[in-house]
C-alpha positions, 0 to 999 in steps of 0.5 A: 485393339489390333489389326489393320484398318482399311478405308482411310477417309480423306474427303466428306460432303454432303447436299441437301434438298433446297427447300427448308421446311420448318415445323411451322410450315408442316403446321399449315396443312397438317394437325400439329404445331412446332411444340408437338413435333419437338417433343416427340421427335427433336426435329426443328426443320428438314430439307425437301428436294425441289421439282427439278432434284432427286435422289441421283441429283443429290448424290451427285452434289454431296460426291463433288463436294467429297471429292473437292474436299479430298482435293482428288479428281473424279477419274481416280475413284475406281469404285462407286457404291451408293446406299439408297432406297429412292433411286428415281428409277429401278434401272440405272442405279444412282451409283452409275449416275454418280459414276458418270457425273464425276468422271468415273464412267466405266469404273464398278458401281452399284447401289445397296438398298438396306433402308436407314441402314444402308450407309453402314451396310455400304461401309462394310462392302467398300472396306471389304473391296479395299482390303481384297485390293479390288479397289484402291479408292471408293467413293461411297455415297448415302442418299435418299428422298423420302419425300417421295415415298411419304404420304404428306397428309399423314402426321405421324410420318410426314413430320420425320423425314427430310431429303438429303446426301452424304459422301465419302472418300475412301483410300486404302490407307497405310493400315493405321486408319480406317474400318476394322469391324463391321456387325451386320444384321437383319430379320425379314420376320419384322418387315411388316413393321415398315414398309414403302413402294417405289417413288411415284407409286402414290398407293404405296406410301411409306407406313410404319409401326412407330411404336415397335420401331422406336422399341427396336431402334432403342434395344438395338443401338446401344446393343450393337455399341456394346458388342463392337467395342467389346469384340475389338477391346476398345473402351468407351473413353477410346470413342471420340464420336457415336454416329447413330442413324438420326431416326428420332432424338427420342430414340437417340436419348433413350439408347444414350441412357444405356450406354457408357459412352457420355451423351455429348460424344453421340452425334445429334443432327435430326433437329436440322435435317430430320430423318434422312434415311441412309443419308443421316450417318454420312451428313454427320461427317462435314460437321466433325471430321476436322476435329478427329483426333489421331488413334481414337474411334468412330462407331457408326450405327444404322437401323431401319426397316427390314428390319436391318441393322449394322455397325462400324468400327472406324480408327482415326 
């Protein structure tokens, strides 16, 4: 494996909706129970935003935690990228609100909309900006509040989603650590498999063809990992972690059976957080960051409505 890495991760943070919701809580108003949900999804609990919280408040909180972890001030950031599909308003972008809140008003800031694949797309954009010199330090955030667009009376979707945000601080680095490669893809022909309106549009709640999305995700996940490693000359043994989008534990287990990476190296947190869309990958970093082993690799894989997909190769 050769090539200059860019986008060294120097700080990570996350924020969750303040309302902890268990499967038993959902069973109070849905025709379901804990065993049914765990068997089909692997989810045991999730977090919902409270009335005074939204996608922007979670993104700001996660961003501040990441900056504190990195030990750098907000005004040292010169670009803010936020992956989200559930901004509280069409304008301004969540990234603009984050930039102002951390003391980086005036720097470039924009949102990336690629549904559950958003953070993986955002990582590609952020590392490209660092590689060109357009930025020296990027704050990359993934944040979504799907409870704003999910019909809480629909058992098929209401049990799946939670609200959260994850953030990472990326420096250009010295070329030894950072992102090395990205694969991005999308196919609008499969748009009917999953759609949703804007937060607040009660007549445009999220709907999906769960069976077809499951089949697509179970196939694209291992295919992306195999392609990314092969074209960069990285062996599965060199991969310390694979962080997939946390859509459903059954998807992750099904994909794992097709990969050479041992399942114990595949990060799974859907049991605690549910499907948090663009937040699901960065939510994992605070749990594993301190265990990173220099010279090994992290592969992140996103897949979601659009349909969209992406994978990123990061050298620790």
